[in-house]
N, CA, C and O of each residue as an XYZ file, in Angstrom:
844
protein
N      73.671   -122.276     -2.557
C      73.944   -121.313     -3.630
C      73.656   -119.904     -3.137
O      72.683   -119.684     -2.416
N      74.495   -118.949     -3.521
C      74.336   -117.563     -3.107
C      74.083   -116.713     -4.342
O      74.775   -116.850     -5.350
N      73.099   -115.845     -4.262
C      72.797   -114.972     -5.384
C      72.699   -113.541     -4.905
O      72.290   -113.274     -3.775
N      73.080   -112.623     -5.781
C      73.002   -111.205     -5.457
C      72.608   -110.448     -6.699
O      73.093   -110.758     -7.787
N      71.737   -109.460     -6.565
C      71.256   -108.706     -7.704
C      72.412   -108.083     -8.464
O      73.245   -107.387     -7.884
N      72.460   -108.338     -9.772
C      73.471   -107.719    -10.610
C      74.735   -108.528    -10.776
O      75.672   -108.054    -11.418
N      74.806   -109.743    -10.220
C      75.986   -110.570    -10.403
C      75.567   -111.914    -10.969
O      74.408   -112.307    -10.841
N      76.481   -112.608    -11.582
C      76.229   -113.955    -12.085
C      77.520   -114.738    -12.012
O      78.599   -114.155    -11.910
N      77.417   -116.072    -12.066
C      78.599   -116.919    -11.936
C      79.525   -116.777    -13.135
O      80.682   -117.194    -13.072
N      79.030   -116.190    -14.237
C      79.853   -116.041    -15.422
C      80.663   -114.765    -15.442
O      81.364   -114.503    -16.419
N      80.591   -113.961    -14.394
C      81.294   -112.687    -14.347
C      82.335   -112.733    -13.233
O      82.003   -113.031    -12.086
N      83.597   -112.437    -13.565
C      84.661   -112.428    -12.568
C      84.601   -111.133    -11.770
O      84.565   -110.047    -12.349
N      84.591   -111.241    -10.443
C      84.542   -110.074     -9.577
C      85.740   -110.106     -8.648
O      85.959   -111.096     -7.951
N      86.528   -109.020     -8.631
C      87.717   -108.960     -7.797
C      87.339   -108.517     -6.397
O      87.470   -107.341     -6.055
N      86.875   -109.445     -5.595
C      86.495   -109.177     -4.213
C      87.085   -110.266     -3.331
O      87.408   -111.344     -3.831
N      87.235   -110.017     -2.031
C      87.724   -111.054     -1.127
C      86.807   -112.274     -1.167
O      85.611   -112.127     -1.418
N      87.335   -113.472     -0.927
C      86.513   -114.677     -0.963
C      85.300   -114.551     -0.041
O      85.427   -114.150      1.116
N      84.131   -114.894     -0.564
C      82.913   -114.851      0.234
C      82.238   -113.501      0.260
O      81.203   -113.354      0.910
N      82.789   -112.498     -0.428
C      82.231   -111.155     -0.399
C      81.408   -110.901     -1.654
O      81.862   -111.170     -2.766
N      80.189   -110.377     -1.472
C      79.300   -110.049     -2.573
C      78.813   -108.617     -2.415
O      78.711   -108.123     -1.291
N      78.507   -107.934     -3.530
C      77.919   -106.599     -3.408
C      76.549   -106.685     -2.755
O      75.771   -107.589     -3.064
N      76.248   -105.769     -1.868
C      74.985   -105.808     -1.123
C      73.976   -104.811     -1.651
O      73.438   -104.018     -0.878
N      73.701   -104.829     -2.954
C      72.748   -103.903     -3.545
C      71.324   -104.410     -3.316
O      70.839   -105.267     -4.055
N      70.669   -103.887     -2.306
C      69.284   -104.202     -1.921
C      69.132   -105.552     -1.218
O      68.447   -105.628     -0.199
N      69.751   -106.621     -1.732
C      69.571   -107.903     -1.054
C      70.692   -108.877     -1.408
O      71.343   -108.765     -2.446
N      70.888   -109.831     -0.508
C      71.687   -111.025     -0.781
C      70.849   -112.213     -0.350
O      70.240   -112.187      0.719
N      70.811   -113.247     -1.165
C      69.939   -114.392     -0.898
C      70.740   -115.677     -0.883
O      71.550   -115.920     -1.777
N      70.515   -116.508      0.135
C      71.152   -117.819      0.251
C      70.062   -118.878      0.223
O      69.112   -118.813      1.002
N      70.192   -119.849     -0.667
C      69.215   -120.934     -0.691
C      69.916   -122.246     -1.043
O      70.994   -122.260     -1.636
N      69.273   -123.340     -0.661
C      69.814   -124.656     -0.945
C      70.796   -125.178      0.086
O      71.477   -126.169     -0.177
N      70.900   -124.537      1.274
C      71.839   -125.015      2.293
C      71.337   -126.278      2.980
O      72.074   -127.254      3.124
N      70.085   -126.250      3.399
C      69.508   -127.419      4.065
C      68.477   -128.112      3.203
O      68.214   -129.301      3.381
N      67.888   -127.377      2.267
C      66.867   -127.928      1.395
C      66.818   -127.113      0.115
O      66.977   -125.893      0.146
N      66.597   -127.785     -1.016
C      66.513   -127.085     -2.289
C      65.234   -126.261     -2.411
O      65.051   -125.524     -3.380
N      64.354   -126.392     -1.426
C      63.082   -125.673     -1.502
C      63.002   -124.517     -0.509
O      61.939   -123.914     -0.358
N      64.109   -124.194      0.175
C      64.074   -123.127      1.170
C      65.276   -122.196      1.003
O      66.335   -122.608      0.528
N      65.095   -120.934      1.401
C      66.178   -119.975      1.311
C      66.021   -118.876      2.338
O      64.994   -118.786      3.010
N      67.050   -118.032      2.462
C      67.037   -116.919      3.409
C      67.573   -115.686      2.705
O      68.645   -115.716      2.100
N      66.812   -114.599      2.792
C      67.201   -113.341      2.160
C      67.554   -112.309      3.221
O      66.865   -112.179      4.233
N      68.642   -111.575      2.975
C      68.992   -110.429      3.807
C      68.790   -109.176      2.971
O      69.508   -108.946      1.999
N      67.807   -108.366      3.356
C      67.542   -107.105      2.672
C      68.286   -105.988      3.378
O      68.478   -106.025      4.593
N      68.706   -104.989      2.603
C      69.467   -103.903      3.195
C      69.232   -102.615      2.420
O      69.007   -102.638      1.210
N      69.285   -101.490      3.132
C      69.142   -100.187      2.495
C      70.483    -99.571      2.131
O      70.537    -98.429      1.676
N      71.556   -100.311      2.326
C      72.893    -99.792      2.028
C      73.446   -100.497      0.794
O      72.812   -101.409      0.263
N      74.627   -100.079      0.338
C      75.262   -100.691     -0.826
C      76.639   -101.262     -0.491
O      77.431   -101.540     -1.392
N      76.925   -101.436      0.794
C      78.217   -102.003      1.187
C      78.264   -103.492      0.872
O      77.242   -104.095      0.542
N      79.455   -104.085      0.975
C      79.610   -105.498      0.661
C      78.982   -106.368      1.747
O      78.775   -105.933      2.879
N      78.687   -107.611      1.365
C      78.153   -108.602      2.300
C      79.142   -109.759      2.363
O      79.485   -110.345      1.336
N      79.593   -110.083      3.550
C      80.524   -111.191      3.755
C      79.703   -112.448      3.970
O      78.995   -112.556      4.972
N      79.782   -113.408      3.043
C      78.974   -114.618      3.107
C      79.868   -115.841      3.239
O      80.761   -116.064      2.422
N      79.618   -116.627      4.275
C      80.302   -117.881      4.526
C      79.231   -118.924      4.837
O      78.091   -118.560      5.127
N      79.574   -120.218      4.783
C      78.577   -121.228      5.139
C      77.950   -120.948      6.500
O      78.648   -120.877      7.512
N      76.607   -120.786      6.517
C      75.821   -120.565      7.719
C      76.052   -119.179      8.329
O      75.562   -118.907      9.424
N      76.785   -118.303      7.644
C      77.060   -116.986      8.203
C      76.896   -115.921      7.121
O      77.341   -116.099      5.987
N      76.250   -114.809      7.487
C      76.116   -113.681      6.583
C      76.365   -112.410      7.392
O      75.692   -112.177      8.396
N      77.319   -111.590      6.969
C      77.689   -110.408      7.735
C      77.597   -109.168      6.864
O      78.093   -109.160      5.737
N      76.973   -108.130      7.373
C      76.857   -106.866      6.665
C      78.218   -106.190      6.554
O      79.023   -106.234      7.485
N      78.468   -105.556      5.390
C      79.735   -104.867      5.172
C      79.953   -103.713      6.132
O      81.100   -103.358      6.406
N      78.883   -103.115      6.654
C      79.053   -102.013      7.609
C      79.688   -102.493      8.895
O      80.301   -101.715      9.627
N      79.536   -103.786      9.169
C      80.105   -104.340     10.393
C      81.529   -104.839     10.186
O      82.351   -104.806     11.102
N      81.811   -105.307      8.958
C      83.086   -106.015      8.804
C      84.002   -105.445      7.727
O      85.184   -105.786      7.707
N      83.502   -104.583      6.821
C      84.379   -104.150      5.736
C      84.199   -102.675      5.386
O      84.081   -102.336      4.208
N      84.176   -101.811      6.362
C      84.276   -100.385      6.098
C      85.751   -100.015      6.151
O      86.335    -99.913      7.230
N      86.339    -99.820      5.003
C      87.801    -99.695      4.932
C      88.294    -98.265      5.191
O      89.452    -98.071      5.562
N      87.428    -97.268      4.998
C      87.794    -95.864      5.185
C      89.081    -95.496      4.445
O      90.067    -95.122      5.080
N      89.086    -95.597      3.108
C      90.285    -95.184      2.358
C      90.527    -93.689      2.510
O      89.590    -92.930      2.758
N      91.757    -93.266      2.365
C      92.136    -91.866      2.553
C      92.337    -91.108      1.247
O      92.605    -89.907      1.267
N      92.212    -91.787      0.120
C      92.353    -91.100     -1.163
C      91.323    -91.675     -2.141
O      91.127    -92.890     -2.171
N      90.676    -90.851     -2.923
C      90.850    -89.386     -3.016
C      90.058    -88.600     -1.949
O      90.270    -87.399     -1.784
N      89.150    -89.278     -1.228
C      88.348    -88.589     -0.208
C      88.900    -88.944      1.171
O      88.833    -90.100      1.589
N      89.431    -87.976      1.863
C      90.051    -88.218      3.164
C      89.035    -88.614      4.230
O      89.413    -89.174      5.259
N      87.720    -88.325      3.997
C      86.682    -88.621      4.983
C      85.776    -89.771      4.561
O      84.700    -89.947      5.132
N      86.193    -90.553      3.574
C      85.360    -91.651      3.090
C      85.042    -92.649      4.200
O      85.938    -93.063      4.935
N      83.790    -93.033      4.324
C      83.318    -94.038      5.290
C      83.476    -93.610      6.744
O      83.309    -94.434      7.643
N      83.791    -92.356      6.995
C      83.930    -91.899      8.369
C      82.567    -91.502      8.921
O      81.560    -91.564      8.216
N      82.545    -91.093     10.190
C      81.330    -90.646     10.881
C      80.384    -91.825     11.123
O      80.793    -92.983     11.042
N      79.115    -91.521     11.421
C      78.119    -92.535     11.792
C      77.343    -92.994     10.566
O      76.918    -92.175      9.751
N      77.161    -94.298     10.437
C      76.391    -94.881      9.333
C      75.056    -95.393      9.883
O      75.021    -96.122     10.874
N      73.980    -95.010      9.240
C      72.651    -95.473      9.621
C      72.025    -96.211      8.451
O      71.980    -95.687      7.338
N      71.547    -97.409      8.690
C      70.935    -98.192      7.620
C      69.879    -99.123      8.209
O      69.783    -99.297      9.423
N      69.098    -99.710      7.322
C      68.029   -100.645      7.700
C      68.292   -101.983      7.042
O      68.703   -102.041      5.883
N      68.058   -103.056      7.776
C      68.141   -104.373      7.162
C      67.071   -105.288      7.747
O      66.579   -105.059      8.852
N      66.722   -106.317      6.998
C      65.683   -107.257      7.417
C      65.990   -108.626      6.835
O      66.658   -108.737      5.806
N      65.502   -109.665      7.493
C      65.679   -111.037      7.022
C      64.326   -111.624      6.651
O      63.323   -111.363      7.316
N      64.303   -112.408      5.600
C      63.065   -113.047      5.150
C      63.365   -114.479      4.709
O      64.130   -114.706      3.771
N      62.751   -115.440      5.398
C      62.841   -116.840      4.977
C      61.813   -117.084      3.876
O      60.730   -116.500      3.887
N      62.162   -117.954      2.923
C      61.221   -118.190      1.818
C      61.363   -119.608      1.290
O      62.363   -120.284      1.529
N      60.338   -120.038      0.569
C      60.342   -121.326     -0.118
C      60.793   -121.122     -1.558
O      60.490   -120.095     -2.166
N      61.515   -122.092     -2.104
C      61.949   -122.019     -3.487
C      63.117   -121.066     -3.679
O      63.700   -120.563     -2.718
N      63.444   -120.831     -4.948
C      64.552   -119.945     -5.296
C      64.145   -118.495     -5.087
O      62.983   -118.195     -4.813
N      65.136   -117.585     -5.222
C      64.812   -116.167     -5.034
C      63.890   -115.663     -6.143
O      63.144   -114.706     -5.935
N      63.934   -116.301     -7.330
C      63.015   -115.919     -8.391
C      61.583   -116.296     -8.028
O      60.659   -115.500     -8.191
N      61.412   -117.521     -7.534
C      60.070   -117.996     -7.182
C      59.491   -117.233     -5.996
O      58.279   -117.025     -5.928
N      60.342   -116.815     -5.059
C      59.872   -116.117     -3.855
C      59.692   -114.621     -4.071
O      59.273   -113.912     -3.156
N      60.003   -114.130     -5.272
C      59.860   -112.699     -5.575
C      60.693   -111.853     -4.600
O      60.243   -110.812     -4.122
N      61.907   -112.319     -4.320
C      62.787   -111.659     -3.352
C      63.094   -110.220     -3.765
O      63.126   -109.320     -2.926
N      63.318   -110.011     -5.060
C      63.662   -108.675     -5.543
C      62.565   -107.661     -5.203
O      62.863   -106.530     -4.818
N      61.318   -108.058     -5.341
C      60.197   -107.160     -5.045
C      60.178   -106.775     -3.568
O      59.966   -105.608     -3.238
N      60.399   -107.740     -2.677
C      60.407   -107.450     -1.234
C      61.558   -106.515     -0.863
O      61.408   -105.653      0.003
N      62.713   -106.688     -1.525
C      63.852   -105.806     -1.256
C      63.550   -104.381     -1.708
O      63.945   -103.423     -1.044
N      62.856   -104.236     -2.825
C      62.462   -102.906     -3.282
C      61.488   -102.266     -2.293
O      61.553   -101.061     -2.050
N      60.589   -103.065     -1.726
C      59.622   -102.520     -0.757
C      60.332   -101.958      0.473
O      59.887   -100.960      1.040
N      61.430   -102.586      0.890
C      62.196   -102.067      2.027
C      62.902   -100.765      1.669
O      62.921    -99.822      2.460
N      63.482   -100.721      0.469
C      64.267    -99.554      0.066
C      63.410    -98.405     -0.444
O      63.823    -97.247     -0.380
N      62.223    -98.713     -0.948
C      61.328    -97.684     -1.474
C      59.936    -97.865     -0.869
O      59.030    -98.340     -1.554
N      59.751    -97.499      0.393
C      58.456    -97.713      1.051
C      57.349    -96.923      0.367
O      57.585    -95.878     -0.240
N      56.142    -97.448      0.482
C      54.979    -96.836     -0.153
C      54.725    -95.442      0.413
O      54.741    -95.242      1.628
N      54.494    -94.490     -0.473
C      54.163    -93.119     -0.080
C      52.656    -92.925     -0.223
O      52.107    -93.088     -1.313
N      51.998    -92.581      0.863
C      50.543    -92.421      0.867
C      50.199    -90.938      0.876
O      50.698    -90.183      1.711
N      49.343    -90.522     -0.056
C      48.888    -89.146     -0.132
C      47.368    -89.116     -0.236
O      46.770    -89.941     -0.927
N      46.759    -88.182      0.439
C      45.304    -88.058      0.413
C      44.866    -87.302     -0.840
O      45.418    -86.252     -1.171
N      43.866    -87.851     -1.531
C      43.330    -87.237     -2.734
C      41.816    -87.057     -2.589
O      41.178    -87.695     -1.752
N      41.263    -86.184     -3.412
C      39.811    -86.009     -3.423
C      39.152    -87.238     -4.040
O      39.549    -87.693     -5.113
N      38.159    -87.763     -3.366
C      37.529    -89.003     -3.795
C      36.911    -88.897     -5.186
O      36.920    -89.864     -5.947
N      36.372    -87.718     -5.519
C      35.705    -87.585     -6.812
C      36.669    -87.515     -7.988
O      36.237    -87.595     -9.138
N      37.973    -87.366     -7.725
C      38.954    -87.272     -8.785
C      39.904    -88.459     -8.822
O      40.760    -88.531     -9.703
N      39.774    -89.382     -7.893
C      40.705    -90.500     -7.795
C      40.044    -91.796     -8.243
O      39.035    -92.192     -7.659
N      40.584    -92.481     -9.275
C      40.009    -93.764     -9.687
C      40.262    -94.839     -8.642
O      41.148    -94.703     -7.797
N      39.481    -95.903     -8.706
C      39.622    -96.996     -7.733
C      40.993    -97.647     -7.840
O      41.591    -97.994     -6.822
N      41.493    -97.817     -9.046
C      42.830    -98.375     -9.274
C      43.530    -97.540    -10.341
O      42.892    -97.018    -11.256
N      44.838    -97.423    -10.213
C      45.602    -96.636    -11.173
C      47.021    -97.182    -11.261
O      47.707    -97.306    -10.246
N      47.456    -97.504    -12.457
C      48.821    -97.970    -12.681
C      49.316    -97.341    -13.975
O      48.809    -97.642    -15.055
N      50.306    -96.468    -13.860
C      50.823    -95.776    -15.043
C      51.572    -96.742    -15.951
O      51.462    -96.661    -17.175
N      52.350    -97.673    -15.342
C      53.091    -98.659    -16.114
C      52.825   -100.049    -15.535
O      52.767   -100.223    -14.318
N      52.665   -101.030    -16.415
C      52.486   -102.420    -15.999
C      53.430   -103.303    -16.804
O      53.589   -103.126    -18.012
N      54.061   -104.265    -16.109
C      54.944   -105.220    -16.759
C      54.257   -106.583    -16.794
O      53.616   -106.983    -15.822
N      54.390   -107.287    -17.902
C      53.754   -108.597    -18.029
C      54.490   -109.674    -17.248
O      53.948   -110.758    -17.030
N      55.737   -109.390    -16.816
C      56.524   -110.357    -16.043
C      57.368   -109.613    -15.024
O      57.944   -108.570    -15.332
N      57.445   -110.153    -13.792
C      58.308   -109.526    -12.781
C      59.777   -109.870    -12.992
O      60.627   -109.447    -12.208
N      60.087   -110.628    -14.036
C      61.479   -110.923    -14.364
C      62.197   -109.685    -14.870
O      63.406   -109.554    -14.679
N      61.478   -108.775    -15.513
C      62.044   -107.522    -16.005
C      61.559   -106.387    -15.111
O      60.357   -106.234    -14.889
N      62.493   -105.594    -14.601
C      62.189   -104.518    -13.654
C      62.273   -103.168    -14.358
O      63.258   -102.870    -15.034
N      61.242   -102.365    -14.195
C      61.290   -100.971    -14.632
C      61.920   -100.185    -13.488
O      61.248    -99.858    -12.509
N      63.205    -99.883    -13.613
C      63.986    -99.305    -12.530
C      63.824    -97.793    -12.424
O      63.752    -97.251    -11.321
N      63.766    -97.110    -13.567
C      63.790    -95.651    -13.558
C      62.791    -95.082    -14.545
O      62.656    -95.581    -15.663
N      62.088    -94.031    -14.128
C      61.239    -93.224    -15.005
C      61.642    -91.773    -14.785
O      61.552    -91.273    -13.664
N      62.085    -91.089    -15.835
C      62.532    -89.705    -15.717
C      62.167    -88.924    -16.972
O      61.936    -89.501    -18.035
N      62.120    -87.618    -16.833
C      61.868    -86.750    -17.968
C      63.123    -86.649    -18.826
O      64.238    -86.581    -18.309
N      62.931    -86.640    -20.120
C      64.052    -86.488    -21.030
C      64.710    -85.132    -20.844
O      64.046    -84.149    -20.517
N      66.030    -85.085    -21.054
C      66.776    -83.843    -20.903
C      66.575    -82.895    -22.076
O      66.800    -81.692    -21.940
N      66.149    -83.420    -23.243
C      66.151    -82.613    -24.458
C      64.780    -82.288    -25.042
O      64.617    -81.244    -25.673
N      63.799    -83.152    -24.848
C      62.519    -82.919    -25.503
C      61.373    -83.432    -24.638
O      61.580    -83.871    -23.507
N      60.161    -83.370    -25.188
C      58.974    -83.807    -24.475
C      58.876    -85.326    -24.558
O      58.201    -85.875    -25.429
N      59.549    -85.977    -23.652
C      59.608    -87.442    -23.668
C      59.948    -87.950    -22.277
O      60.383    -87.194    -21.408
N      59.741    -89.249    -22.084
C      60.103    -89.925    -20.847
C      61.173    -90.966    -21.142
O      61.132    -91.637    -22.174
N      62.130    -91.098    -20.229
C      63.162    -92.126    -20.325
C      62.812    -93.239    -19.342
O      62.654    -92.988    -18.148
N      62.693    -94.457    -19.839
C      62.395    -95.629    -19.013
C      63.593    -96.570    -19.054
O      64.070    -96.927    -20.131
N      64.082    -96.972    -17.876
C      65.241    -97.860    -17.818
C      64.807    -99.205    -17.227
O      64.223    -99.256    -16.145
N      65.096   -100.285    -17.947
C      64.703   -101.641    -17.556
C      65.944   -102.508    -17.368
O      67.003   -102.227    -17.930
N      65.798   -103.569    -16.568
C      66.843   -104.592    -16.522
C      66.212   -105.953    -16.246
O      65.159   -106.057    -15.616
N      66.889   -106.998    -16.738
C      66.456   -108.376    -16.505
C      67.062   -108.835    -15.189
O      68.276   -108.733    -15.010
N      66.245   -109.342    -14.254
C      66.699   -109.567    -12.877
C      66.845   -111.038    -12.481
O      67.316   -111.314    -11.378
N      66.464   -111.987    -13.331
C      66.498   -113.400    -12.946
C      67.717   -114.140    -13.491
O      68.028   -115.237    -13.028
N      68.406   -113.559    -14.460
C      69.562   -114.246    -15.044
C      69.220   -115.113    -16.227
O      69.911   -116.102    -16.472
N      68.172   -114.784    -16.981
C      67.795   -115.548    -18.161
C      67.071   -114.666    -19.163
O      66.610   -113.575    -18.830
N      66.974   -115.152    -20.398
C      66.302   -114.382    -21.444
C      64.809   -114.285    -21.160
O      64.202   -115.225    -20.646
N      64.220   -113.133    -21.502
C      62.804   -112.925    -21.217
C      62.208   -111.980    -22.250
O      62.794   -110.946    -22.569
N      61.037   -112.342    -22.771
C      60.259   -111.467    -23.631
C      59.130   -110.881    -22.801
O      58.381   -111.618    -22.159
N      59.005   -109.565    -22.812
C      58.092   -108.898    -21.895
C      57.306   -107.823    -22.636
O      57.730   -107.317    -23.675
N      56.153   -107.491    -22.071
C      55.322   -106.402    -22.593
C      55.113   -105.375    -21.500
O      54.686   -105.708    -20.394
N      55.418   -104.116    -21.816
C      55.121   -103.020    -20.899
C      53.912   -102.266    -21.427
O      53.882   -101.837    -22.580
N      52.909   -102.111    -20.557
C      51.694   -101.396    -20.916
C      51.611   -100.114    -20.114
O      51.887   -100.109    -18.914
N      51.234    -99.029    -20.767
C      51.149    -97.745    -20.089
C      49.842    -97.038    -20.431
O      49.297    -97.206    -21.521
N      49.348    -96.244    -19.482
C      48.154    -95.453    -19.705
C      48.466    -94.145    -20.431
O      47.555    -93.410    -20.812
N      49.764    -93.853    -20.623
C      50.184    -92.629    -21.281
C      50.082    -92.774    -22.808
O      50.319    -93.850    -23.357
N      49.735    -91.698    -23.463
C      49.690    -91.682    -24.922
C      51.063    -91.272    -25.449
O      51.548    -90.186    -25.131
N      51.690    -92.128    -26.248
C      53.000    -91.808    -26.796
C      53.003    -92.028    -28.304
O      52.277    -92.872    -28.830
N      53.846    -91.241    -28.990
C      53.886    -91.254    -30.450
C      54.922    -92.216    -30.998
O      54.734    -92.811    -32.060
N      56.035    -92.366    -30.253
C      57.151    -93.143    -30.763
C      57.967    -93.693    -29.607
O      58.020    -93.078    -28.542
N      58.601    -94.837    -29.798
C      59.503    -95.405    -28.800
C      60.860    -95.634    -29.452
O      60.942    -96.171    -30.557
N      61.936    -95.221    -28.759
C      63.294    -95.353    -29.276
C      64.200    -95.973    -28.222
O      63.997    -95.777    -27.024
N      65.211    -96.729    -28.679
C      66.252    -97.238    -27.791
C      67.332    -96.166    -27.680
O      67.819    -95.670    -28.696
N      67.710    -95.806    -26.449
C      68.727    -94.775    -26.247
C      69.813    -95.295    -25.308
O      69.629    -96.298    -24.620
N      70.954    -94.592    -25.293
C      72.034    -94.950    -24.383
C      71.950    -94.114    -23.107
O      70.948    -93.436    -22.877
N      72.986    -94.157    -22.284
C      72.970    -93.427    -21.022
C      72.936    -91.927    -21.188
O      72.546    -91.212    -20.266
N      73.345    -91.425    -22.374
C      73.293    -89.990    -22.663
C      72.000    -89.612    -23.381
O      71.844    -88.483    -23.846
N      71.084    -90.562    -23.465
C      69.774    -90.375    -24.105
C      69.905    -90.126    -25.600
O      69.073    -89.443    -26.198
N      70.960    -90.688    -26.206
C      71.160    -90.592    -27.645
C      70.559    -91.804    -28.338
O      70.665    -92.926    -27.841
N      69.928    -91.579    -29.486
C      69.276    -92.640    -30.226
C      70.300    -93.702    -30.651
O      71.351    -93.380    -31.204
N      69.973    -94.971    -30.383
C      70.863    -96.077    -30.742
C      70.276    -96.951    -31.840
O      70.739    -98.072    -32.054
N      69.266    -96.453    -32.534
C      68.576    -97.213    -33.574
C      68.011    -98.500    -32.981
O      67.055    -98.440    -32.208
N      68.568    -99.655    -33.315
C      68.010   -100.917    -32.824
C      69.117   -101.835    -32.323
O      70.145   -101.987    -32.982
N      68.912   -102.444    -31.161
C      69.857   -103.419    -30.632
C      69.539   -104.791    -31.209
O      68.367   -105.157    -31.289
N      70.553   -105.565    -31.616
C      70.309   -106.932    -32.107
C      69.672   -107.798    -31.019
O      70.131   -107.813    -29.877
N      68.627   -108.504    -31.380
C      67.975   -109.413    -30.440
C      66.952   -108.768    -29.538
O      66.256   -109.465    -28.800
N      66.839   -107.434    -29.578
C      65.884   -106.756    -28.696
C      64.452   -106.970    -29.162
O      63.534   -107.047    -28.345
N      64.259   -107.068    -30.486
C      62.932   -107.316    -31.068
C      61.900   -106.314    -30.551
O      60.819   -106.698    -30.104
N      62.241   -105.043    -30.616
C      61.371   -103.991    -30.090
C      60.220   -103.708    -31.047
O      60.435   -103.383    -32.215
N      59.000   -103.835    -30.543
C      57.803   -103.502    -31.307
C      56.853   -102.741    -30.393
O      56.998   -102.778    -29.171
N      55.878   -102.050    -30.986
C      54.908   -101.305    -30.207
C      53.516   -101.502    -30.785
O      53.350   -101.778    -31.974
N      52.528   -101.355    -29.925
C      51.123   -101.359    -30.316
C      50.444   -100.292    -29.475
O      51.124    -99.558    -28.759
N      49.151   -100.187    -29.540
C      48.439    -99.147    -28.802
C      48.663    -99.287    -27.300
O      48.154   -100.215    -26.673
N      49.430    -98.358    -26.728
C      49.653    -98.347    -25.291
C      50.606    -99.402    -24.779
O      50.722    -99.570    -23.565
N      51.306   -100.135    -25.664
C      52.181   -101.224    -25.226
C      53.492   -101.219    -26.003
O      53.556   -100.792    -27.156
N      54.547   -101.712    -25.328
C      55.853   -101.908    -25.954
C      56.296   -103.328    -25.650
O      56.208   -103.778    -24.508
N      56.772   -104.040    -26.671
C      57.200   -105.426    -26.517
C      58.689   -105.529    -26.843
O      59.139   -104.956    -27.834
N      59.458   -106.248    -26.027
C      60.887   -106.396    -26.283
C      61.422   -107.623    -25.563
O      60.749   -108.183    -24.697
N      62.638   -108.043    -25.922
C      63.294   -109.220    -25.346
C      64.638   -108.806    -24.763
O      65.412   -108.095    -25.403
N      64.907   -109.258    -23.540
C      66.174   -108.957    -22.875
C      66.957   -110.233    -22.603
O      66.374   -111.278    -22.313
N      68.279   -110.142    -22.696
C      69.158   -111.234    -22.295
C      69.370   -111.192    -20.784
O      68.892   -110.283    -20.104
N      70.086   -112.180    -20.271
C      70.334   -112.262    -18.831
C      71.039   -111.002    -18.330
O      72.102   -110.639    -18.833
N      70.444   -110.338    -17.339
C      70.986   -109.145    -16.680
C      71.185   -107.962    -17.627
O      71.911   -107.025    -17.291
N      70.565   -107.987    -18.785
C      70.714   -106.884    -19.732
C      69.976   -105.645    -19.242
O      68.914   -105.741    -18.628
N      70.555   -104.481    -19.522
C      69.970   -103.191    -19.160
C      69.695   -102.411    -20.438
O      70.560   -102.328    -21.310
N      68.498   -101.837    -20.560
C      68.194   -100.993    -21.723
C      67.455    -99.742    -21.242
O      66.831    -99.733    -20.181
N      67.547    -98.686    -22.060
C      66.795    -97.461    -21.824
C      65.946    -97.173    -23.051
O      66.437    -97.209    -24.180
N      64.668    -96.887    -22.822
C      63.749    -96.550    -23.908
C      63.254    -95.124    -23.721
O      63.028    -94.669    -22.600
N      63.093    -94.434    -24.833
C      62.530    -93.072    -24.805
C      61.124    -93.132    -25.400
O      60.929    -93.591    -26.525
N      60.155    -92.663    -24.625
C      58.787    -92.560    -25.104
C      58.522    -91.092    -25.462
O      58.513    -90.225    -24.588
N      58.309    -90.825    -26.748
C      57.983    -89.484    -27.191
C      56.493    -89.256    -27.011
O      55.683    -89.965    -27.609
N      56.119    -88.282    -26.199
C      54.725    -88.053    -25.846
C      54.059    -87.102    -26.845
O      52.876    -86.791    -26.707
């Protein structure tokens, strides 16, 4: 079985046979054993050509260099990073998504004054790694933060996000940061420092925290 972040067997994709989008990782498991798999992590977003026992990066086999509308598309030198990781169990059990994020977003280390730095600090915490907090940004219109989440395992999940930030209100917004009132089935609730909600398979939502 082949899995790729952001795709599912229930969605038709117009791509050449064996080709999958290479967003952060492509994972193959169940070829020789139902308890083992192989992940290819990548810092690029090109396609991945997958065949039995073969996995090829799109930079090697499918850079098409179209001439319209950009005459220089895919030209010049491409530099990217990729890595392979063998694992036990499915990609969900092996936390493959987390390892792919570590490759694409390496840890940034900064020196701080010891008297001002706590031993541990986490601004946001998720109760399950099935739901990913992908983006944190300042609101375009007011004193608020926009948080974008998505479900990454392909199944329904109820999750709690806990934050050290003090916020007055939480709202569901769209891509333009406009209030969407309430989504059916989201079951959005809040308590002191926490937000609780339910996501469907591969669902994406944006929440606004009014500070």
